[in-house]
N, C-alpha and C positions, 0 to 999 in steps of 0.2 A: 810594527805598529809603532811602537816607541821610537824609531830611529827614524821612521817619516813625521811623525809630530815634530821631535826634536828638531827635525832639518827644516821644516815648515815653521817652526816657531823663533828658532834660534839664528838660522842664516837662510834666509829664504831668497836670498838673490845669489847662492851659490851656483845653481844650476842655468841661472839666468844666461841670455844673451851678452855676450862682453859690448857689443855695440851699443847697450844702452848706456854705458857707462862713460861716455865719451861726451864732450861736451858738445854741443848742438851750433853749428854756424849755419845763420839764417840766411848765408850768401850763397852756400855751396850745397847742392843737392848731393844726399851720402850715395856713393857709387852702387851699392848693393842693398836693394830693399828685398827684404824675402818675409813671408808668413812664417807663422809657426808652424811647426814640422807637420803635425796634422793636415794642414792645408797645403803641404808643397806639391801633391800629386794634381790638386785641382789647379794650382797656381800652374803648373807644367803645361796642362792642357789650355790653360788661359793663354799662356804665350806662345804654345806651337802655331796658332793663326795668325796670320801675317794683319788682317783685318780688324778691327777693334770692336767691331758688333760682333762678328764671326766668332772671335774669342770668347767674348761674354756668353754668346749662344750654346758654344762647345761646354764650357764652364758650366751653365745650367744642365745643360744634355748630360753633362758626366754625373751628376747629382740624380737626375730625374731618369737615366736609365735604370739606376739600382731600385726604384718604383716598379719597373715595367719587366722584370728578372720573375717574377712568378706567374706572367702572363704567358711570358715564353718560355716557360718550364714545360717542354714536353715529353718529357719522359713519364712512365708509368713509375717505375721504382724510385723512391724516395731517397733511399741511402745511396752512398756513393762506394758502399763497401765491393759491391759487384759492377762497377762501371769505370773501367779502368781509362776509356777516353774521357768522360768527365772529370776523373781526377787528375789525368795530365793538363785539361783546361784551366782547372782551378790551381793547380800550381804554376800555370803559365800565368795566368792574372794575379798570383801573390808576386811573381818576379817581375810583372809588368808595372803594378802598382809600386815597388819599390824603386824600379828604375824610373818613374815618373817621378816620385818623391826625390830622389838623388837629382834628378834634372830640374825639378824646383829650386832646387838650392844653389846651384851652379849659374854664372854669368851667362847673358845671352852673346854667345860666341858662336864661331860654325860648328865645330863639332856636337855640341849640347843642343843647337838647335835643330839639327837631323836625327838626332834621336829622339829629341822629345815629341819631334811629328811622327816617327815612325812609331814608338810607344804610346801616342795617342791614339793615332788609325786601330792599334792592335787591340787598345783599351774596348773600344766601339765594336771592332769587328768580333771579339770575345765574346761580348754579350748579346748582339744583335744578329750575328749570323752563327758562328762555330757554337755556341750553346744550344740554341734550337735544334740544330743540326745533329750536334751530338745524341741529343734527346731523342731523335727520331730515329736515328740508326740505331742506338741501343736499344728501341723499340721493338724495330726489324730483327734484330739479333734474339731478342726475346722470344718473338712470334717463331721463331726459327726451330729453338729448342723444346 
């Protein structure tokens, strides 16, 4: 706690983005504008759709899909301890969000565009299709035993 307090009080710019310290030129747009790290996954989803309106709708859907998760949860068992398929989907989601966060910080170039589109599709596919299907399948396995 003392280290965090001293960092915040004595050198608050130590962990800041180095681009904030370059002098601004009003005639030139910065080549790489990106949000803070915790918004990068949503920024990657925004950039993965070529249409501007579609990108904004996908960005909103990426946040709203988190509100739909309790409705789509079909499993009778709440814990992940005895649900290996859902455990696998959870770790796939963690890896997908990490990839989206990484892609959000990369420039808009050929390999990163395709990776971002695939990762964005997987993000929605995990929440809207695979997670309810895994709950349904695991319920069927519980009924068999």
